[in-house]
N, C-alpha and C positions, 0 to 999 in steps of 0.2 A: 803960788805953790802948785797949782795944777799944770801949769806950763812945764815946770820942772819934771813933774810925774810923766808927762808925755815924753819929754826928751829921754828920761830914763828908760821908758818902755821901748822907745825907738832904738835906743842902743842895744837893748836886750834883743829886739827882733833882729838887728843886724848880725849880732853874734850868732843867734840861733839859725838864721837863714844860711850862714856860711856852712854849718854842719848839715842843715837840712837839704841844701842843693843836691847832695849825693845820697840822701837817705829817702828813697821812695821806692816802694815795691811791695811784694808779698801776695798772698792769695786771699780770696774771698773769705777764708777762714771757716771754721767749724760752726754749725748751728748751735753748739753748746757753748757754755761759758769757758773762757781760758784766762788764766791770771798772769800778768807780767809784772816782774819785780825788778827794782833796784837800777843803779848805774852812774852815768857820767855826763859831762858837757853842758854849757850855756853860759849866760852872762850873770847879771845881777838883779833879776826881776823881782827879788824879795824887797828891794828898795821901794817898790811901788805899793806896798801894803803898809798900812799905818800900824798895824798890831804886831808885826813881825819881830819887834824887839822883845816881846814877851815869849821867850823861847820855851818850847815844850820840855826841854831838858831841865830847866829851872823849876818848872811847875810840877814835874813828875819825878823828882828826885833822881834825875839823870837817865830815866828810862825813855826810850824812844817811842814816840807816837807814830802809829802807821795809819794813814788815811786810805780809805777804800773807795776808789772811784769806779763806777759803772757807766759803760757807754755802749752804743750799738754798732761801732765801727771796729773791724779788726785792728788789732795792736799794730800790725805791719804798716798800716797806713798813717803812721805819725805818732800815734799814742805811745808806742814803745820808746821812742826817742824822747817824747815829752816827759815820760816818767823819769827816764835816765837823768834828763836835765834837772828836773825838780829834786831828785834824790841827792845829786851831787851838790846842788846849791843849799839845800836845806839840812844836809847831814849834820853840820855843826850846831844846828838849832834843835836837834832831836826830833825832826819830822821826816818821815818817809812816806812814800805812796805806792799803792798796789792798784793795778788796773784790771777790771774784769769785763770781758765783752759779753754782752746779752744780745740775743737776736731780736732785732726790732721788728717783731710780728706779734701776733696775739698771744702766743704761747710765752714768748720771751718777755713781753710787757706784763703778763700775769705773773711770771716768776719774779720780776723786778718788784712788782706791787706787793706780792707776798712777803719778800724779804724786808721792804721798807715798813710794812705793817707789824712785822714780828719783832722788831727792835733796831738797834743802832749798829748793825753790822756793816751797813753801808752808810758812808759819810756824805758823799757827793755823787750825782748822777747826772747823766745827759738825758733829757727828755725829748721825745719827737711827737709828732701828731698835733702840734699846734695848741690853741688855747683850749679846745675841748678837753683833751686829756689832762692839760695842766689843772683846769678847774676840777676835774674828778679827783686828782691828787690833793688839791688844796682842801676840798671837802673831806677827804679821808684823813686829813691831818698828817700827810707825809711829805709835805712841801714847806720848808721854813720860810716865814715872813722875814725877808732879808732887809727891809726898808731901813730900820734903825741901824743895823750893822753897816749897811752902805753909808750912811750919814756919818757914822763915827769914823769911817775911813776916808771921808772926803770924796767919795765917788759919787757923782751925779749922772745917773744913766742917761737922762735925756741929753745932757751935754756930751757925754763921752761916746754914746752908741746911736744917737739920733732920736728925736721925739717920736716919730712914726714908728720906728722899729721896737721901741720899748712900751709905748703906752698901749699898744694893742695887746700886750701880755700882761698888763696890770690888772689886777682883781681888787675891787674896791679901793683903788688908788694905792695899792700895796704891790711890792715887788716879791713875788714867790719864785721867780725865775728871771734870768737874764739871757737874751739871745746872744749867741757868740759868733755866728757865721752869716756871711752874705751870699744869697743864692737867688738870682732873679730868674725865675721860671718862665719869663717871657722870651728866653733865649734857647737856642738849640744847637746841635752840632752837625757839621757836614764833613764829608770826605773831599778835602780840597783838591786832591789829585783828580778825582772823578769830574769835578767841576772844570778844572783846567783842561782836561782831555775833551770835554763837551764844549769848550770855548765860552763858558758862562761866568760871568763876573761874580766875584764874591760879594754878597750883599751886606756889607759892613754897615752901610748907611741906610738899610731897611728896604723893604719890597712889599708889594701888595699881594692879596690872595690870588689874584690873576696871574701875576708874575711867577708866583710860587708853583701854581699849578702847571703852567707851561714848561717851567724848568723841570718839574718832577717828571713829566712826559719825556723830555729831551734825555733825561738821565736814566730812564729805564730801558734796558736792553737785554737781549738774550731770552732763552726759554728754559723751562724745566730747572735742573740742578744748576745750570750755568746762568740763570737770570739774575740781573742786578735791578733792584727796585729803585725808583727815584726816592721814595720815602718809606720809612719804617716808623709807624706811629708809637711802638713800644707800649701798647695799651695792655698787653697781657700781664705786665708787671705792676700795673695799677693805673686803671682808666682815669682816675681823679687827676693825678699828677701829670699825666702825659697829655691831657687836653686842657691843662690849666690855662692856656693862652686864650682859648675861645670866648670866655667872658671877660678876659682882661681889659679890653678897650673901655668897659664900663666902669673901670676904675673901682671906687668904693661901692659902687651899686652892682657889682658883679652877680652877687647872690641876692641881696635884698634891694627893694626898690625905694626905700626911704631910710633915713638915719635911725629911726626907731626900731627897724627890722620887724615890722608888723606885716609885711607882704614881700613876696619874692618877685625877681625880675626875669624869670625864665622865659616869658613870652616876648622879651625884646628881639627885635629883628637881628641884632648881632649875635645872638645865640644861634638863631637859625642859620644865619650865614656861615658861621664857624663850623657848626656840626655837619652842614651840607658839604662844606669844603673837604672834610674828612672822608665822608661817603663817596664824594665824586672821585677821590683818588682810589678808593677800593674799586669802584665800578669800572673805571677805565684801565685798571691794571697797573697803575703807576705806584702803588702801594701794596705791601704785603696785606693780604685780607685779614680781617679781624678773626674770622673763623680759623685760619692757619695760626695766627699768633697764640690764640687761647687753646685750640685743641692740641697743638704740638708743644705747647709750653716753650716756645722759642724765646731766647733772652737777647738782651742788647749785644752782649759778646759774640753770640752765635750769628748775629745778623750784621750789625754795623761794623764790629771789629774784624769781621772776616770779609769785609769789603762786598757784601751782598746787598747793600743799601747806601745811597749816596748822602741821605739826610736822615736824621733821627731826632725824636724828642728825648728828653732825659738829661738835663744839664747836670744832674746829680751824679752822672757816670763819669765825671772828670777823672776821678781817682783810679778807676780801672783802665781808662784810656792811657793813663800814664805809667800803668803797671805792665811793662813789656816783658817781664819774666813769666807772668802768668797768662797774659793776653798778647802774645806777639802779633805785630802787624807792621806794615811797611809804608804806610801812607801818613799824610799830615792832616790833623784834625783842625778845623777853624771853628770858632764860636761865633754864632750869628744870631740876630734878633729874628723871632718869628715873624712871619709877614702880618700885615695889618689889613683890615677889610678893604680899604680903597685909598686913594690918594689923600683924601680929606684927613686921614689919621697919620700921614707920614710925618708931621711935626712931633709925634710921640712914638716914633718907631722903635726906640730903645727901651721902652716900658720902665722908664725912670720913675713912674708913679707907683710902681709895685714896691711893697715893703721888703720882701726878700730876706727877712731876717729869721734864722732858725737855730737849730742846735741848743736847745734851752739848757742852761746849767742850773742845777737845783742842789739844795742842801737838805738832808734828812734831819728834821727837827729832833729826832730820837738819837742823833749822833752824840757821842760823849766828848767830841772835839769840834763843836760848832765854831769857835773863834778860829782855830786852825783851818777849818774847812772854808771859812770865809776869806781867810788870807789866800788860800789856793785859788778860790774863785776869781779874785782880781789879778793874782800872778798869771792865771791861764788867760784871761781876756787881754791883759795888757803886756803880751810878750810870750807867754809860756806856750801858746798854741801854735806858734810859728812853725814847728815841723810839720803840722797838718796842711799847710799851704801847698807843699809839693805834691800832695795827693788830691788837690782840688777843693780843700775846704778853705774858703776864702774868709779871712778874719774880718769881723764886723767893725771892731774898735777903730775910731778915727785916727789913732796914733800910729797904725801900721803904715808902712811905706809902701804905696802900690807898686812901684818900680821893683822892690825886693820881692814882692809876692809874685809879680810877673816873672821874674828871673827864676824863682823857685819852681813855678809851674812849667816853665819852658826849659829846664835845666837840661833835659834830654833832647838833644838836637833832632829836629825834624817831627817830633811827636805833636806839638801844638804850633799853630801860626802865631808868633809873638804879636803881630799887628791886631789880629783879632782878640788876643787876650788883653791887650792894652785897651781895645775899644770896649770890652766888657767891664774892665776895672774902671773906666772913665765914666760910667754911668753916674749921674748925680743923684744919689740916694735921698738927698735932702728934699726932693720933690715928691717923695713917697706919700701916698694918702692912707689914712687909717682904715683898716678893714673893719666892716660893720660885723659884729658877731652877736649870736643869741645862744641860749642854753640848747636850742634845737639844731645847732649846726650839724652835728653827727647824723641825726635822723634825716634831715634834709639832704645831706650829701649822699645817703644811702638810696634814697628816692631818686636822685639825679643820676646816680650810676645805673640803676636798674632801667630807667627810661632810655638813657643814652645807649646802653647795651642792646635794648630791643630795636632801637633805630639803627644801629650799626650792623645788626643781623638781619636787617630787612623786614622786621615784623611790624613796623609803623613807619609812616612818613615823618618828615622833620616837623610839620606843623603839629601832628598829634603828639609827637615826642615832647615838644616844648609846652604844649597845652597841658599834658599830663603832669610834666614836672611842675608847672605852675599850680595846678589844681591840688595836687597831692601834698605839695609843700605847704601852700597856704592853709590847707586844712590841719597840718601839724601845728602851725602857728596859732591857729584858732582853737586848738585843743580839742579837735573833733576826733 
């Protein structure tokens, strides 16, 4: 039966992709919520849900059920089309969908949590911030235990989404959320035109810290307002995300030095090498300084998309790279892996051991339409989220056709290098390792960010930075 479900989902994907190839664009949206209603188009994704035969119309005397979905992405980046597809497909079943965009920051998440706690006005929501924020919501009783609902629908998250991708989000062996998106933060973006002008080979098969640094110097040119930096670290938008690659070669021991999570690994030499690499590019002028990034509040679109930097961290910016209406630019972007510390790590250059699963879909246990909400969850995962691929949200489900996703992302000629997208899509996620997590993750990340900032601002050397991270974080674990 499961093979039939996969084939049905792939057929839906193909149909949805055909409409999605031409539907990418829109602005970054407002910082307040905006609701999107109604519409058209798609295939037969409802066939992938076991409970779809119990129509809302029959259960509610012919009245239409409206499901409310909240997410942190502007509707223009695929959610509008997804809602239209769902509403057309489920119209005869008496179910419709509305989408509300909330800002994925502290204020926006507070707003979401307030609404979730107050009642059932939200049925489904997309959660960000990893396991720490999910645990908080589970403890608050605002995330449904979906385990039995998934069993009833014959959906095995381990088989369908990958063991490492889902087990890291389990709490007490229960599923309160499912990841929907694949995003390997061990990869970055480059301006392919500038690489070619400088005669530098596109590093699709990996490169080392030393090679990266030499290329950053070669790609740096000009002065003042006319300067082009080799690298833009994009730390102003979130230091944690933008230097995620530094500890990545340590795999599951990036943060903690043992499986029990009783001590941290910040004194490891790889942390020192990675942080020093960033500081060296600041010091030699091949990267925009950390002071400039933060003091002037510069953003990815103001630097990378305006051709002022040849390379940038921030793989999560794929959607705005593809949005030429709002962010016009005339160069081709290639997706490449971050450099590795040295040649001994080149056999793992693609960071395939990174879980890379995100965009958690959750159901509000206070919803009056839990069964219908669960039907939507699987519809979304197994075909419904296809329109989001054109704006860079790569579907996690194994039934998605990687070639169709590549075509969707590369539909606008010259925006992305297709070969680099294929390389990114070809990363074998089955090699991913489980992330070690503790209840102190958030506090430890705060310590890490504080010490990293002090180092990048020249207030301490790399040895002191890593020593302080280790000492302060271990004290948190010890309950001091």
